[in-house]
Each structure stands twice: as C-alpha cells, then as structure tokens.
C-alpha positions in Angstrom: -50.7 20.9 -24.2 -50.3 24.2 -22.4 -49.0 26.8 -24.8 -46.6 28.3 -22.2 -45.2 24.8 -21.3 -44.9 23.9 -25.0 -43.0 27.1 -25.7 -40.6 26.4 -22.8 -40.1 22.8 -24.0 -39.5 24.0 -27.5 -36.8 26.4 -26.4 -35.2 23.7 -24.3 -35.4 21.3 -27.2 -33.5 23.7 -29.5 -30.8 24.1 -26.8 -30.5 20.3 -26.4 -30.5 19.8 -30.2 -27.8 22.4 -30.7 -25.6 21.4 -27.7 -26.0 17.6 -27.6 -27.7 16.6 -30.8 -30.9 15.4 -28.9 -34.3 15.8 -30.4 -37.4 16.2 -28.1 -40.8 15.0 -29.4 -44.2 14.8 -27.7 -45.8 11.5 -28.6 -47.0 8.4 -26.9 -47.7 8.1 -23.1 -44.4 7.0 -21.7 -41.2 9.1 -21.3 -38.2 7.4 -22.8 -35.1 7.9 -24.9 -32.9 6.0 -27.3 -30.0 8.4 -26.6 -30.7 10.6 -29.6 -34.4 11.3 -29.3 -36.4 12.0 -26.1 -40.0 11.0 -26.2 -42.3 12.8 -23.7 -46.0 12.1 -23.3 -48.4 14.4 -25.1 -51.2 16.0 -23.0 -54.1 18.3 -24.0 -54.2 20.0 -20.5 -51.3 20.8 -18.2 -51.7 21.1 -14.4 -48.9 22.5 -12.3 -48.3 19.0 -10.9 -48.1 17.5 -14.4 -45.8 20.3 -15.5 -43.4 19.4 -12.6 -43.6 15.8 -13.6 -42.9 16.5 -17.2 -39.9 18.7 -16.3 -38.6 15.7 -14.2 -39.2 13.3 -17.1 -37.2 15.6 -19.3 -34.3 16.0 -16.8 -34.3 12.2 -16.3 -34.2 11.4 -20.1 -31.5 14.1 -20.7 -29.5 12.4 -18.0 -29.8 9.1 -19.9 -28.6 10.8 -23.1 -25.6 12.4 -21.3 -24.5 9.5 -19.0 -26.0 6.2 -20.1 -23.9 3.8 -22.2 -26.7 2.3 -24.2 -24.6 -0.4 -25.7 -23.9 -1.7 -22.2 -27.7 -1.9 -21.4 -28.1 -4.2 -24.4 -25.9 -6.8 -22.7 -28.6 -7.7 -20.2 -29.1 -11.5 -20.4 -32.7 -11.7 -19.2 -35.7 -9.7 -18.0 -34.6 -9.7 -14.3 -31.1 -8.6 -15.2 -32.5 -5.8 -17.4 -34.9 -4.7 -14.7 -32.2 -4.5 -12.1 -29.7 -2.8 -14.5 -32.3 -0.2 -15.6 -33.2 0.7 -11.9 -29.6 1.0 -10.9 -28.8 3.1 -14.0 -31.8 5.4 -13.3 -30.5 6.1 -9.8 -26.9 6.6 -11.1 -27.8 9.0 -13.9 -30.0 11.1 -11.7 -27.1 11.5 -9.2 -24.7 12.4 -12.0 -27.2 14.9 -13.4 -27.6 16.6 -10.0 -23.8 16.9 -9.7 -23.5 18.7 -13.0 -26.8 20.6 -12.9 -27.8 21.1 -9.2 -31.1 22.7 -10.2 -32.4 19.4 -11.5 -32.6 18.1 -8.0 -35.9 19.9 -7.6 -37.4 17.9 -10.5 -35.7 14.6 -9.9 -36.9 14.1 -6.3 
C-alpha cells in the first residue's frame, strides 16, 4: 500500500476511533463494516484512481457506522428483501453523509 495513503488513512483512523469508536483495518478484498470496525481492501500498489475509490469506500462505510441501524438490517426475511434493503440503505446513508459532510460528495459520486 502506498505509504502516503496509509499515513493519511492511519490519521483518519485515529480520528474515527477517538470521535466515534470506529476501528479501521486493511484486510480482505471487500469494503464493509459491522458498525464498530471498518474493513478496507489491502493493496500493494495504489494508483490515483484506486486511492479515490478507497476514499469513497471509507466515506461510505463511515456513513454506515454513523447512520445505519444494524439491528434493523437483521430483520430482513429473505435474500431479496436483504438485497433491496441494503441498496436503499446505501443510497440513504450516502445522502445523509453528504448533508453532514458536503466534501464527501466528491468521493461518493
């Protein structure tokens, strides 16, 4: 992973941990969160396009941590219901994130 990007992400991770109790880790290949820990993919090389994507992934997952009621998501009754709920939730949280932090609009496009 690019040293500069990792340093930026480490700084942001400390801010998130202090302010919201969210841990950021680089492992796996799919960005996701459980509401307390954000998992971002780990890469050996970072292109400018991938960096923008990673910043968008982080903004999106932070939005989940701030705005998603994870207990409500567990109430989905089947795969289709879960799929639809997740997609609507993704749209909703990104709108909320942009209202609170307008600069995230650049990454969440």
